[in-house]
C-alpha positions in Angstrom: -5.8 -1.3 16.1 -8.5 -3.7 15.1 -7.4 -7.3 14.3 -6.4 -7.8 10.6 -9.3 -9.4 8.8 -9.0 -11.1 5.5 -11.8 -11.6 3.0 -13.0 -15.2 2.7 -11.2 -15.5 -0.7 -8.0 -14.0 0.6 -8.1 -16.3 3.7 -8.7 -19.4 1.6 -5.8 -18.4 -0.8 -3.5 -17.7 2.2 -4.3 -21.1 3.7 -3.7 -22.8 0.4 -0.4 -21.0 0.1 0.7 -21.9 3.6 -0.2 -25.5 3.0 1.8 -25.6 -0.2 4.8 -23.9 1.3 5.0 -26.3 4.3 4.5 -29.3 2.1 7.2 -28.1 -0.4 9.8 -27.0 2.2 9.2 -29.5 5.0 8.0 -32.4 3.0 5.2 -32.8 5.5 1.5 -32.5 4.7 -0.5 -30.0 6.8 -4.2 -29.8 7.0 -6.4 -26.8 6.4 -7.2 -26.4 10.1 -3.5 -26.3 11.2 -2.7 -23.9 8.3 -5.7 -21.7 9.3 -4.5 -21.6 12.9 -1.0 -20.7 11.7 -2.4 -18.0 9.6 -4.3 -16.6 12.6 -1.1 -16.5 14.5 0.8 -14.7 11.7 -2.0 -12.1 11.4 -2.1 -11.5 15.1 1.7 -11.6 15.9 3.4 -10.4 12.7 0.6 -8.7 10.9 0.9 -5.5 13.0 4.6 -5.2 12.2 3.9 -5.3 8.4 0.9 -3.0 8.8 2.9 -0.4 10.8 5.7 -0.5 8.3 3.2 0.1 5.5 1.8 3.1 7.4 5.3 4.5 7.8 6.0 4.0 4.1 2.7 5.7 3.2 3.4 8.6 5.5 6.9 9.1 4.1 5.5 9.0 0.5 2.7 11.4 1.3 5.1 13.7 3.1 7.3 13.8 0.0 4.4 14.5 -2.2 3.0 17.3 0.1 6.5 18.9 0.4 6.6 19.1 -3.4 3.1 20.5 -4.0 4.6 23.8 -5.2 6.7 22.0 -7.8 3.9 19.7 -8.8 0.9 21.9 -8.8 2.1 25.5 -8.8 0.2 27.7 -11.2 1.5 31.1 -12.4 -0.8 33.9 -11.4 -2.1 37.0 -13.2 -1.0 36.0 -16.7 -3.9 37.3 -18.7 -2.5 40.8 -19.3 1.0 39.7 -20.0 -0.4 37.3 -22.6 -2.5 40.0 -24.1 0.5 42.3 -24.3 2.5 39.6 -26.1 -0.4 39.1 -28.6 -0.6 42.8 -29.3 3.2 43.0 -29.9 3.0 40.2 -32.4 0.1 41.8 -34.3 
Protein backbone atom coordinates (compact mmCIF):
# COMPACT_ATOMS: atom_id res chain seq x y z
CA UNK A 1 0.00 0.00 0.00
CA UNK A 2 1.23 3.47 -0.81
CA UNK A 3 1.59 5.91 2.06
CA UNK A 4 -1.54 7.87 2.85
CA UNK A 5 -1.25 11.31 1.30
CA UNK A 6 -3.43 14.24 2.24
CA UNK A 7 -4.17 17.24 0.08
CA UNK A 8 -2.46 20.46 1.18
CA UNK A 9 -5.75 21.77 2.53
CA UNK A 10 -6.59 18.55 4.39
CA UNK A 11 -3.08 18.45 5.87
CA UNK A 12 -3.30 22.07 7.01
CA UNK A 13 -6.74 21.43 8.53
CA UNK A 14 -5.49 18.27 10.27
CA UNK A 15 -2.47 20.08 11.73
CA UNK A 16 -4.69 22.91 12.96
CA UNK A 17 -7.03 20.36 14.55
CA UNK A 18 -4.15 18.52 16.25
CA UNK A 19 -2.77 21.79 17.61
CA UNK A 20 -6.16 22.81 18.93
CA UNK A 21 -6.76 19.38 20.51
CA UNK A 22 -3.39 19.34 22.29
CA UNK A 23 -3.77 22.90 23.52
CA UNK A 24 -7.32 22.24 24.76
CA UNK A 25 -6.63 18.92 26.44
CA UNK A 26 -3.06 19.25 27.66
CA UNK A 27 -2.98 23.01 28.20
CA UNK A 28 0.30 23.14 26.36
CA UNK A 29 0.87 24.96 23.10
CA UNK A 30 2.29 22.93 20.24
CA UNK A 31 3.86 24.31 17.12
CA UNK A 32 2.97 23.56 13.54
CA UNK A 33 6.15 21.54 12.98
CA UNK A 34 5.53 19.22 15.95
CA UNK A 35 1.86 18.82 15.00
CA UNK A 36 2.92 17.99 11.42
CA UNK A 37 5.41 15.38 12.63
CA UNK A 38 2.71 13.89 14.86
CA UNK A 39 0.31 13.82 11.91
CA UNK A 40 2.92 12.00 9.81
CA UNK A 41 3.28 9.43 12.59
CA UNK A 42 -0.49 8.93 12.80
CA UNK A 43 -0.81 8.50 9.05
CA UNK A 44 2.03 5.98 8.89
CA UNK A 45 1.28 4.01 12.04
CA UNK A 46 -2.48 4.19 12.54
CA UNK A 47 -3.68 5.24 9.09
CA UNK A 48 -3.39 1.71 7.63
CA UNK A 49 -5.58 0.32 10.42
CA UNK A 50 -8.34 2.80 9.61
CA UNK A 51 -7.85 2.31 5.87
CA UNK A 52 -8.05 -1.49 6.15
CA UNK A 53 -11.21 -1.28 8.24
CA UNK A 54 -12.76 1.03 5.65
CA UNK A 55 -11.90 -1.52 2.93
CA UNK A 56 -13.48 -4.33 4.97
CA UNK A 57 -16.59 -2.23 5.57
CA UNK A 58 -16.85 -1.42 1.85
CA UNK A 59 -16.38 -5.08 0.90
CA UNK A 60 -19.13 -6.12 3.32
CA UNK A 61 -21.49 -3.46 2.01
CA UNK A 62 -20.76 -4.30 -1.62
CA UNK A 63 -21.16 -8.00 -0.89
CA UNK A 64 -24.58 -7.35 0.61
CA UNK A 65 -25.63 -5.28 -2.39
CA UNK A 66 -24.36 -7.88 -4.88
CA UNK A 67 -26.09 -10.69 -2.98
CA UNK A 68 -29.37 -8.80 -3.29
CA UNK A 69 -29.10 -7.92 -6.99
CA UNK A 70 -32.05 -10.15 -7.85
CA UNK A 71 -34.21 -8.41 -5.29
CA UNK A 72 -33.01 -4.95 -6.28
CA UNK A 73 -32.82 -5.19 -10.03
CA UNK A 74 -34.75 -8.27 -11.15
CA UNK A 75 -36.96 -7.62 -14.16
CA UNK A 76 -39.81 -9.89 -15.13
CA UNK A 77 -39.33 -11.41 -18.56
CA UNK A 78 -41.60 -11.92 -21.54
CA UNK A 79 -44.45 -9.75 -20.34
CA UNK A 80 -45.53 -8.30 -23.67
CA UNK A 81 -48.03 -11.02 -24.58
CA UNK A 82 -49.55 -11.41 -21.14
CA UNK A 83 -50.08 -7.64 -21.06
CA UNK A 84 -51.64 -7.75 -24.51
CA UNK A 85 -53.94 -10.58 -23.43
CA UNK A 86 -55.03 -8.53 -20.40
CA UNK A 87 -55.77 -5.52 -22.62
CA UNK A 88 -57.85 -7.64 -24.98
CA UNK A 89 -59.87 -9.13 -22.13
CA UNK A 90 -60.71 -5.67 -20.84
CA UNK A 91 -61.85 -4.47 -24.28
